[in-house]
N, C-alpha and C positions, 0 to 999 in steps of 0.2 A: 371531549371524546371524539367528536367528528373530525376535529383537527388531527388528533393522533391516528385515527384510522386512515385519513387521507395521506398522512406522512408516511405510514407503513405501506400503503398501496404505492405511493411513488417510489419508495425504496425498493420494493419488490419489482416494479416495473423497470427500474434502472439495472437491477441485477439480471434480468432476462437477456438473452442473446437476440441478435437481429433475426435469426431463423425462427425462434420462438415467437418473437413479436409478429412476424409475418403470418405464421401459422394461426396465431390467435386472431389476428385481423381478418383472416379468411374464414376461420371457423365460427367466431362468435356471431356474426350475422345469420349464418345457416342455422345455428342452435336457436337463436332468438325467433327467427321466422318459423321454424318447424314448431317450436313450443307455442307460439301464438296461434298457429293454424290448428293444432291439436285442442287448444284451450277454447277456440271458437266453434270447431266442428262438433265437439263432443256434446255440448248442450243442445245444438240444433237437432242432432241425431236423436237424442232422448226426447225431444219435443215431437219429432216426426213419428217415433214409435208409440208415444202416448196418444198422439192423434189417431193413428191406425187402430189401436185398441179401443178408443172411444167409439169410432165408427163400427167396429165389429160388435161392441156391446150394445150400440143403438139398434143395429139391424137384428140381432138376436132378440132383444127385448120387444122389438115391433112385431117380429114373427111370432114370438111366444104369446103376445097379447092377442094376435089374430086368431090363433089355433085353439086358445083356451076360451073363447067367448061362449061357444055352445055348450061345452061340458060344465063351464061355470054357471051358465044360466040354468041348467038342468041339475046343478049340484052333483055331477058325477065325480065323486072323489077319486075313485079308482083311476078314471081316465085322466084326471088332473095330475095324480102322482105319476101316472106313466109318462105324460107329457113333460113334467118337471124333470124326471129322470132321463128321458131321452134328450132333452135340451141340455141337461147337466153333463151329459157324456160328450158334448161337442168339445172340440179343442178350445183350450184358453178359458172355458166356463167353469168358474169355481163353485157357484151356487145358484139355485133358481128356487124361489119362493112364489107361491100363488096364493094370494090373500083374498079373503071375501071383502065386500064393501065395508063391513064393520071391523075390518082389521084381522079377523081370524085367519090363521095360516091353515090353508087347506091342503097344501102340499109343499114339501121342503125336500131339496135334494142337494147333496154335496157332489160336486163333479169330481172327476178323476184327478184333477190338479190339486184338490183340497182347499178348503176355505182359509185354513190357518197356515198356509205354507208361504206366505209373503204378502206383499202389497197387492191390493185388487182395486178395480174400478166398479162402482155400483151404478146401475141404470134402473129407473122405475117408469113403468108404463101403465096407463089405465086400460082396463079391459071394458069395451063397450059392445053392444049388441048391434052389429051392422045391419041385421035384418029388420031391426025395430028402431029406426032413428027417433031420437028424442027421449029414449028411456035413459033412466039414471045409470051411473057407472056400476058395473057388476062386481068390480074388484080390481086388484092391481097385481101386476107381475114385477118382481124384483130380480134382476139378474146381475150377479157379481163376476166381472171378468178378471182373471189373474194377470198381473203385470210381470209375473217372474220371468216368463219367457222373453218379454220385451227388454227387461233389465239385463237378462243374460246376454241377449244379442247386442245390447249397448256395451256391456263390459268387454264382450268378445272383440267388438269393433274397436273399443279403445285400447285393448291389448295389442291387436294387429297394428293400430296406428303408432303406439309406442314402439313396437318392434321395428316398424318401418322408419320411425324417427331414429332409433338407435343405429339402425343399419345405414341410414342416410348420413347420420353424423360420423359414424366410422369411416365411411367411404369418403365424406367431406374432409375428415381429418387427415386421412392418408393423402388424398389429393392436395390438401393445404400444406401439409408437411413436404411432400415432394416438391410442390411449387416454391415453398420457401427455400428449400435446399438449392433448388435451381436458380432462384433469384439471388440468394445470398452467397452461392458459391464463388462468383467473380469478386464480390466484396471481401470474402474470406481470404482469397488469393491476394488482394490488394493489401489487406491487414498484414499477411505473412510477408509481403514484399517490404512493407514499411518497417517491420521488425527487422528483417535482413539489413535494411539501411541503417537502422539504429545500431545493429551489431558491427557496422563498419564494413559490410560487404559492398563492394563498389559496382560490380556489374549485375545489377537487378533490373529485370524487365518482365512484365506481365503480358499474357496473351490477350489480344483484343477479341472478344467472343462474339459481339454484335455491334449493331449500329445505334443502339439506343443510348440513353443517357449514360448508362454503365460503360458502353464502350467509349463514349467520350471521356468519362472519368479514367478509364484504363489508358487511353492515349495521353491524357493529360499527366498521369502520373509518370509514364514512361518518359515524356518530355522533361518533366521536372527532375526525375532521377538522373537523366543525361546532363541536364543544367547543373544539378547539384554535384555530379561527378567532375564536370569541367571546373566549376568553382572550387571544389575540394582539391583537385590537382593543382590549380593555380595558387591556392592558399598553401598547399604543401611545399610547393616551390618557393613561394615567398618566405614561409616559415623556415625552410631549410637554409635559404640565403640569410635570413635574419639571424638564424641560430649560428651559422658560421661567423656572421659579422659580430654577433654578441659574444661568441666564444673569443674571437680576436680581441674585441675590446675589453673583455673580462680578463683575458690573459695580460693584456697591456696593463689594466688597472692593478691586477694582482702583482705584476712584475714591479709596477711603480710602488705599490705599498710595500712589498718586500724590500725594494731598494731603499725606500724611506726609512723603513724600520731598521734595515742593516746599516744604513748610513748613521742613523742616530745612535745605534748600539755600538757600532765600530768607532764613531767619531766622538763618543761621549768623553774619552780621555782627553783629546785635544781640545774640546769644547769647554771642558771644566777647568782646564789649566789657567786661562786668564782670570775666570771667576775666583779661583783659589788664590791667585796672586792679588787680585783686588782686595779679597778678604784680608789677606795677611798685611798689605800695605796700609790699608785704612785702619786696621786694629793697632798696628805699630804706630801710626800717627796719633791715635787717640791715647796711646799710653803716656806719650811725653807732652801732650798738648794741655795747656791750662787756659788759653784764651777761650771765652765762652763762644765767640763768633766762629772761631775756627773749629771748635768742637761741634757746633751745630752743623756746620758744613760737612764735617767728617760724618756725622750722624746721618745726614742726607745721603751721603755716598754710601754708607753702609745699608740704608734702606733700599737703595737702588740695587745694591749687589744681592740683598736678601730676596727682593722681588724677582731679579734675574734668575737666582738659584731656584726659587720656587716654581717659576714658569718652566725653566729648563728640566726640573725634576719631573713636573707633569708630563713633558714630552717624552722624557726617557721612560718614565712608568709605562705610558701608553705604548711606547715601542716595545718594550719588554713584554707586555701583555699580548701584543699582535704577533711577536715572534715565538711566544711560548717559553721564553726564557725565565719567566717567573714561576717557581715551583711552589707547591702548596705544602706546608708543614703543619698538619693537623695535631693539636694538642688540647688538653683540658686545663682551664686556667680560670681564676676568678675574674669576672667581668669588671669589677671595681678597679682592679689594677690598670686597665686600659683607661677607664674613666679618669682616674687621677693623672695618668699621663697626658691625656687631651687637656685636662684642667691646667696643668703646669704650662703646656704650650700656648694657651690662648687667654688665660685668666688676665695677664698683664695687658695684652692687646685690648680686651674687652673693657678694662677699666680706663685705658687711655681714650676710648671713645665714648665714655659714659654709659657703658652698657653693663648688664649683669649676665655672668655665665654661670649656670647652676647645673653642676653635675650630681644628680641624685644618687646618693650612696646606695649600694645594692650588696646583698650577700650571694647573689646567683652566681652559678658556675656555668660555663659554656663549652662547647666543643668546636673549635674553629682554628684558623690560622691567626696567631695573635698579631703578627706584623701587618697582615692584610687588613684585619679588623681595625688596627690602629690607624692605618692609612684611610680607611673608609670614614671613620669618625672624625679624624683631623680634617679631611676635606669637606665634610658635611657641616662641621662647626665653623670652619673657615669661610665657607659659602654663606652660611647663616649670618655670621657677623658682617661680612661684606655688604649684605642687602638689608641690614637692619640699622635704623638710625635712632630709634627710641625703644625702651624696654629691654630685651635681652634675649638669651637663648637658654633653653631647657633641654637637657639630655637625661632621659629616664629609662629604666628597663622594668618590664613587667612579665611575670610568668603567666603562660597560656595553658589552656587545658589540654592542648594537643601535645604537650611535652616540649614546647619551644619557649624561647624567651624572645619577646618583642622589644626592640630598641627603637625609641622615638626621639627625633631631634626637632624640637619645636623652635619657632622664632616668631618675634612679633614685628617682622619687616614689612616690606611693601606688598608681599604676596606676588603670586605668578598668575597671569591671565590664562583662561583656559586654552587659547590658541598657542600659548608657549609650552604648556605643560607636557605635550606629546613630544617635544623637541628638545627639552632641556638636558636630556642624557645623550644628545648627539654630540659628536666631536665638533669643537670650535663654534658651538652655538652659544650666543651669549644674550642675556636679557638685560635691558637698560636699567640702571640702578637708580630708580626714581627716589628722590629725597636726599640723595647724597652727592648731588652734582657739584657742590662747592667744597666737598670734603676731599681734598687732594691727597690725603694720606691713605685713602682707600683706592688702590688701583685695581682696574678691572683685569680679570684673568684672560687666559686664552680660550676659555670655553672647554677646558679638558678635565676640570676637577670632577664634575658629575659624571662625565663619560667614563673616567677612571673608576669612579665608585661603582657604576653599574657593571663594568667589566670584572672588577674584583668580587663584587657580589655573585656574579654568575660563576666564577671560579669556586666560591664558597657554597655553591648550590643554594642560593637565596636570590631574592630580587627586591630592589628598593622601590618602595611605593611612595607616591607623592599625592598630598592633599593640600590645596591652597585656594585662597580666595583673595582677589586683590583687595588691598587695604587691610586685611585681617591676618597676615602672616602665613607661614607654611609649616608643614610637618613632614619630615621624610621618616619612613618606617621600613624596617626589615627584621627578619626572624633568624634565630640561631638555635641549634640544638642545645637543650638544657641537659646537664649531667649533675649528678650528686655532689654536694660540696665536700671538699676534702681538708684535712688538717694541714696547715702550712706551718713547717718547723719555724721557731723563732729564729730571727737573724742573730748570729753570733756577734760578739764584740770585734770590731775592726780596729786595727792599729791605726793611730791617727796619720793621716797622709802627710808626708814631709813637703817642705816647700821646694819648688823646682830651682830655687836660687842655688848657684853653684853646680848645677847637674851639667855633666858632659855630654853633649848630644852630637851624634854624626847624622846628617841629613843627606839622603841620596835622592836626586831628582834631576831629570834631563832637561828641565825648563829653568834657564838662568833667573828669569823674573821671580819664579817661586823660591828659589834658593835665596835670593837677595831678600825677599819679603820675609820668609821664615827665619832667616838668620837675624834680620833686624828685630823681629818680634821676640825671639828666644832670647836675644841679647838684653832686650829691655826688661825681660824677667830675670836677668842675672844669670842666665845660662852660658856655659862655654860651648861655642858652637864650631863645628867643622862641616864643610860642605863638599859634595862630590856629585859629578854628573854621570859617572859610569863606574864599572869595577875597578879599573885602574886607579882612578882618583880615589876611590874608597879604600883601596889597599894602601895607597900612598898616605892618606890621612891616618890610617891605622899604625903606620910606621912611625908616624911623628908622635903618637901618644904612646907612652911607656905601658899603659895598661888599657883593657878594654873600655870603651865608653859606657856611661851609665844607661844609654838607650840609643838604639839606632832607628831612625825614621827613614823609610824607603818607599818610593813609588813602585807599583808593580810592573809597569811597562816603561822600559828605558829606551835609549836610542838604539838603532840598529837591531831591534828585536830582542834585546837583551831583558831578562826578567829580573825584577828585584829580589825574587826569592833565590835566584842563583847567586846574586851578589852577597846576600845575607849567608848563604851557605859557604861561600868563599871566605868571607870574614870569619865564620865559626871555624873553618879549617886553620886560618891564620893564627887565631888566638888559642886554638887548642894545642898548638905546638909548644906553647910555654905553660901548658897545664891550666889555663884559666877556664873558669866556669862559663857556661853559655850566658851571653848578654841579653838584656831585655830588648825586645824589637817591636815595631809598630809599622804596619803598612797603611799608607795613605794613597788612595787610587780613585780614579773616576771610571773604572771598567764596569760595564753592565753585562757583557757577554757571559753566557751561563757556563761555558767551559772555563773561562778565567775565574768565576765566582766558585766553581767546585774546586778549583786548584787552590784557591785561598782557604777555603774550608778545610781541605785536606791537610794543609800546612799547619793548621791550629795556631794561627798567629793573629792577634788582635788587629782589626782593620777599621779604618775610618774612610767615609766616601767623600770625595771633594765635591763642593768646596766645604772646608772644615772651618767652623767658628773657633776664635781664640778660646772660648770657654770649653769647647769639646776637646781641643788639642791639650790644654793644660790638664783637664781632667784625665785624659788618657795617658799623658806622661806620668802623672802622679800615681795612677792605678797600676801601670806597668811597672814603675820603679818600686813601689811598696810590695807588689806581688813578688818581685825578684828578691827583695831584702827579706821577706818573710819566708821564702823558699830556702834561702841561704842560711 
């Protein structure tokens, strides 16, 4: 209880202003002193009044005993009554009794003050015969002196003292309040000046009012304000200079970043050309080779080409994200379709390394960009397999109460230390792959996979979260909006795809190495192949054949700024002269520029992006040819 009261007192004191505290400090001692004086003087005054009343009573009683001696000796009752009444009429006398020696009341008089009107003081005196010394006591005189007037005087004095106390307290309070205001006024001006400094006012100065400590404080504040102003002005100049320098460096960095992104986006066609040629030549070599040793060497070449393609794709994806060339196509689709696609891409790789890849089947539907989501999961699974030497990878989806689907990618790999977890999503940041140092089939990436994942996740309005413990694996998680499941119409029966053997194929590309490689590959499949580097050669090849080719494969960007779409249009016009139906066509390009991609989409032509694997090329040829035959 006492602690609580003390706490409340401290809180109240902290809420009071400086002026209130000064007034209290000046007023409280005055109040305490005056109260103590009143408390001490009031009892003393009462004792003095009682003493005066006692002396009066003693004098009256002595006088009464003297004048009643003779009448009492002679037993003159009337005289005794008269004496009693005369003494009773004296001021402050309440009652007079004259008693005989045997106690008989011979005279009894009530004074004007009345015996029953308050407290009284009683004095008893023996009556003796002074003319006859040695005689026995004649009787007694009893005198009651009233204390009413004394008490009234004491109360009046107390009221006057209290009134004086109140007046003195009021005067003291006024003086204390004015003094507190006078003392605290300079401090209040200092407080206002500090607030002005806090609001950013630069030219703040307070008046020096006296030579006391407050004056010293005022002069110190003015000096500090001037010093602060000088420091602030210097800092502003430095900040302005640093801002200009930072803006210059930032502009240079942005220009470099934009230049890098534009270079990668613009040069993707030229950079993909040799990769595509390597893919074609290595695949063509593998078609006719039967020697196991040479096949193993060719397989190593293909692995290197695939690794280069993967790293280059990561660079291009990141550049497209930075330049904003990657557009979002939101749709509703079953999540399990993406899971199955990822499973097809990585199941064989996982088995080759003795790992298990589990894609937990799900009936959940989500709303997202399917291509971007597929890229996110492919990168996460690829990263998990790269850093896992035992166990496997689990991909699972769970419904959440907030209307979202949580996708988790678990692995039993080496885990990520806390100091690396905050940086694994940075560009070009790589963590050492402990436990796989001797596994040469697992090549380290550029450190772009997770950076691309985070950028794609931000475009999809989600964020990838990481939980990991060294030696216990990792889990990457993100959320997608859930939508109600929909009915998927059953797939119709497709006509069996024909073999490409005997297919007449016209290939248009401005890179001789690619033309040589694809002609070699298609010829190994039994196709009849004609090649052209531009529109003129393409029309010449068309003249040599009596009828349109079964399919035309063209690059998008040819030499001298010529477009593959324009060449296809020229071939269309050439064959329509003889009334031939439109021929099947396929674009193969390394373009990533958004305007070129929109141009391809507007043309509604099947497209493959370099480098294209032989399996992709064969499947695209068969699909395009079958679609053309079905339409005919």
